[in-house]
C-alpha positions in Angstrom: 19.9 -33.4 63.3 22.3 -32.5 60.9 19.7 -33.8 58.5 17.2 -31.6 59.6 19.2 -28.5 59.4 20.7 -29.3 56.1 17.3 -29.3 55.1 16.0 -26.4 56.4 18.9 -24.6 54.7 18.5 -26.1 51.2 14.7 -24.9 51.8 15.3 -21.5 53.0 17.9 -21.2 50.4 15.6 -22.0 47.6 13.1 -20.0 48.8 15.2 -16.8 49.2 16.3 -17.7 45.6 13.2 -17.7 44.4 11.6 -14.7 45.7 14.9 -12.7 44.4 14.4 -14.0 41.1 11.1 -12.9 41.1 11.6 -9.7 42.5 14.5 -8.7 39.9 11.7 -10.1 37.2 9.1 -7.6 38.1 11.8 -4.9 38.5 12.8 -5.8 34.9 9.0 -5.3 33.6 8.5 -2.3 35.3 11.8 -0.6 34.2 11.4 -1.9 30.5 7.5 -1.8 30.3 7.4 -5.1 28.7 6.3 -8.2 31.0 7.6 -10.9 28.5 11.3 -10.5 28.4 12.0 -14.1 27.4 10.1 -17.2 26.0 10.4 -18.8 29.6 8.2 -15.7 31.4 5.0 -17.3 29.6 5.4 -19.7 26.7 2.2 -19.9 25.3 1.7 -16.1 25.7 5.3 -15.6 23.7 4.0 -18.0 21.3 1.1 -15.7 20.7 2.9 -12.4 20.7 5.1 -14.1 17.9 1.9 -14.7 16.1 0.8 -11.4 16.5 4.4 -10.0 15.6 4.6 -12.1 12.3 0.9 -11.0 11.4 2.1 -7.8 11.7 4.6 -7.6 9.3 2.8 -9.0 6.6 -0.1 -6.8 7.3 2.8 -3.6 6.9 3.8 -4.7 3.4 0.2 -5.1 2.5 -0.5 -1.5 3.9 2.7 -0.4 1.6 1.4 -2.4 -1.4 -2.4 0.1 -0.7 -0.3 3.1 -1.0 1.7 2.1 -3.6 -1.7 0.9 -5.8 -3.5 4.1 -4.5 -0.5 6.3 -5.8 -0.9 4.5 -9.2 -4.3 4.9 -9.7 -4.4 8.6 -9.1 -1.5 8.9 -11.3 -3.2 7.3 -13.9 -6.4 9.1 -13.3 -4.9 12.0 -13.4 -3.2 11.7 -17.2 -6.7 10.0 -18.2 -8.3 13.4 -17.1 -6.0 15.4 -18.9 -5.7 13.6 -21.9 -9.7 13.5 -21.8 -9.7 17.5 -21.4 -7.6 17.7 -24.6 -9.8 15.2 -27.0 -13.1 17.1 -25.6 -11.0 20.3 -27.1 -10.4 18.7 -30.0 -13.7 17.3 -30.9 -15.0 20.7 -30.5 -12.8 21.6 -33.1 -14.0 19.3 -35.5 -17.6 20.1 -34.9 -15.9 24.0 -35.7 -14.2 22.7 -38.3 -17.1 20.7 -40.0 -18.7 23.9 -41.2 -19.3 24.3 -44.8 -18.6 27.9 -44.9 -14.9 28.1 -42.6 -12.5 29.4 -44.9 -9.6 26.9 -45.6 -7.0 29.4 -43.8 -8.6 28.6 -40.6 -8.8 24.8 -41.1 -5.1 25.2 -41.1 -5.4 27.3 -38.2 -7.3 24.6 -36.5 -5.2 22.0 -38.2 -2.1 23.8 -36.0 -3.5 23.6 -33.3 -4.7 20.0 -33.5 -0.9 19.1 -34.2 0.1 20.9 -30.9 -2.8 18.8 -29.0 -1.2 15.6 -30.6 2.4 16.2 -29.2 0.7 17.2 -25.7 -1.1 13.9 -26.0 2.1 11.6 -27.1 3.9 13.4 -23.7 0.4 12.5 -21.8 0.6 8.8 -23.3 4.3 8.3 -21.8 3.4 9.7 -18.6 5.9 7.7 -16.5 5.1 6.5 -12.5 7.3 7.2 -9.5 9.9 3.9 -10.2 10.3 5.7 -13.7 7.7 3.2 -15.7 5.4 3.9 -18.2 2.1 4.4 -16.5 0.3 2.8 -19.9 3.0 1.0 -21.2 1.8 -2.4 -19.8 4.3 -5.3 -18.2 7.0 -3.8 -20.2 8.7 -1.6 -22.3 10.6 1.6 -21.6 7.9 4.1 -23.4 4.4 3.3 -23.9 4.4 5.3 -27.3 6.6 6.1 -29.9 6.3 8.6 -33.2 8.3 7.1 -36.5 9.9 9.1 -38.7 7.1 9.5 -41.3 5.2 11.0 -37.4 3.2 7.4 -37.2 2.6 7.2 -33.3 2.7 3.3 -32.5 1.8 1.8 -29.2 5.0 0.2 -27.7 4.4 -1.7 -24.4 3.4 -5.7 -24.1 1.0 -7.6 -21.7 -0.5 -6.1 -19.1 1.0 -4.8 -15.8 1.0 -7.7 -13.1 -1.7 -7.2 -10.1 -0.3 -5.8 -6.5 -1.2 -8.2 -3.8 -3.0 -6.2 -1.1 -3.9 -8.5 1.9 -5.8 -11.8 2.3 -5.0 -13.3 -1.1 -6.2 -10.6 -2.8 -4.5 -8.4 -5.4 -5.5 -5.2 -7.8 -4.4 -4.0 -11.1 -3.5 -0.9 -10.4 -2.9 1.0 -13.9 -4.1 0.3 -17.3 -2.6 -0.3 -21.0 -2.5 2.4 -23.6 -3.6 -0.4 -25.9 -6.9 -0.7 -23.7 -7.9 2.8 -23.8 -6.3 4.4 -26.7 -6.3 1.9 -29.6 -8.7 -0.3 -30.9 -11.5 2.0 -30.9 -14.5 0.5 -32.8 -16.0 2.7 -35.9 -19.1 3.1 -37.0 -18.3 1.0 -40.4 -16.9 -2.1 -38.8 -13.3 -1.5 -38.3 -11.2 0.0 -35.4 -8.4 3.0 -35.0 -7.0 4.5 -32.4 -6.8 8.0 -30.9 -3.6 9.5 -33.0 -4.6 8.1 -36.2 -8.1 10.0 -35.7 -6.8 13.1 -34.8 -3.6 12.8 -37.5 -6.1 12.1 -40.0 -7.9 14.8 -39.1 -5.4 17.7 -39.0 -4.7 16.6 -42.8 -7.8 16.5 -43.9 -8.5 20.3 -42.4 -4.5 21.2 -43.9 -6.0 19.9 -47.6 -9.3 21.8 -47.1 -11.5 19.0 -46.1 -14.0 18.5 -43.3 -13.9 16.7 -40.1 -15.3 13.4 -42.0 -16.2 10.8 -39.0 -13.5 12.3 -36.7 -16.3 14.1 -34.6 -18.1 10.4 -33.7 -14.7 8.6 -33.5 -13.4 11.3 -31.0 -16.6 10.6 -28.7 -15.9 7.0 -29.0 -12.1 7.9 -27.6 -13.5 10.0 -25.1 -16.1 7.4 -23.9 -13.5 5.0 -23.8 -11.6 7.4 -21.3 -14.3 7.7 -19.1 -14.9 3.7 -18.6 -11.1 3.4 -17.8 -11.4 6.4 -15.3 -14.7 4.4 -13.9 -13.0 1.1 -13.7 -10.2 3.0 -11.8 -12.5 4.4 -9.5 -13.8 1.2 -8.5 -10.4 0.0 -7.9 -9.6 3.0 -5.9 -12.8 2.3 -3.9 -11.8 -1.2 -3.0 -8.9 -0.1 -2.0 -10.4 2.6 0.7 -12.1 -0.5 1.9 -9.0 -2.8 2.2 -7.5 0.5 3.9 -10.5 0.7 6.4 -9.9 -3.1 6.8 -6.2 -3.2 7.7 -6.5 0.2 10.2 -9.0 -1.8 12.1 -7.3 -5.1 11.9 -4.1 -3.2 13.2 -5.6 -1.4 16.0 -7.1 -4.9 17.0 -3.2 -6.6 16.7 -2.2 -3.7 18.8 -4.7 -4.0 21.6 -3.9 -8.1 21.4 -0.2 -7.1 21.8 -0.3 -4.7 24.4 -2.0 -7.4 26.3 0.5 -9.9 26.0 3.7 -8.1 26.2 3.1 -4.6 28.1 3.5 -4.1 31.7 0.6 -3.3 34.1 2.6 -1.0 36.5 0.5 -0.3 38.7 -0.6 -4.2 39.2 3.8 -5.2 38.8 4.3 -2.5 41.5 2.1 -3.8 43.5 3.1 -7.0 43.2 6.6 -6.1 43.8 5.7 -4.7 46.9 4.6 -8.2 48.3 7.1 -10.2 47.0 9.9 -7.8 48.7 7.9 -7.9 51.8 7.6 -11.5 51.7 11.5 -12.0 50.7 12.5 -9.2 53.6 10.2 -11.4 56.2 11.9 -14.9 54.9 15.1 -13.3 55.0 14.6 -11.9 58.7 13.0 -15.3 59.8 16.0 -17.3 58.2 18.6 -15.1 60.0 16.8 -14.7 63.2 17.0 -19.0 63.3 20.1 -19.5 62.2 21.2 -17.1 65.1 19.8 -19.4 67.4 21.9 -21.4 70.0 20.5 -24.5 68.9 21.9 -24.1 65.4 25.5 -23.4 66.3 25.6 -27.2 67.5 23.5 -28.8 64.5 26.6 -28.3 62.0 
């Protein structure tokens, strides 16, 4: 009888302990809103949640990179747009200056306007991004273009900027070098020139009473080069838009998965808690009633 009594007490105590522990877990899930309070709660779900969390962290970095790339693309396109506008004005002046009847003093006035444009363009090609690096300076260098004492303007950048990772093994170069856009412009005679040389040669010719020479065609080449660069940046921007959409959809899917794994279904959990508490109270009552029977007073 003592064995049966001991077994009864052990089983009853274990049952009460299990029910109390389960009630505590359910109360914690309701108060915290999380049904996974520890790996032991559900090892498989906890591992899945860890994977979702890790993937989410990677996606967060990808989203930051997409934002950075978009910012750089927008800044580059805006600067190129301003430069393109200046060159279009310079070409109109070149066409005007090419008139055989234009007086020498007016040619000098146009040359002075071109000189002012050159100063503005030098500032534009040295536009910096939010981190202070030159947009058109390539992979390194503090300044994209510098002007020597004799007035010569030279490209100082080196290499090409590194591509920015944007997710799923993809990367994108968000800027373009000055050398790609403003230098190595092909001329009709098979040689090459650059934007600043075209403008400076045009200014010098007009100051000496000459005409536009090949500047009209050369400026058209420069404008076309910028147009091509802006088209390339636009294509990259469209790719970023698609990537942003993918990231947004993936984030929504991850959140749905995370919620299903981690978030408490409060209504269902409250019902389960009520059931557990009912069973616990009934078990406690039964245990108390049985232990109060006189028979158990003699089975010790």
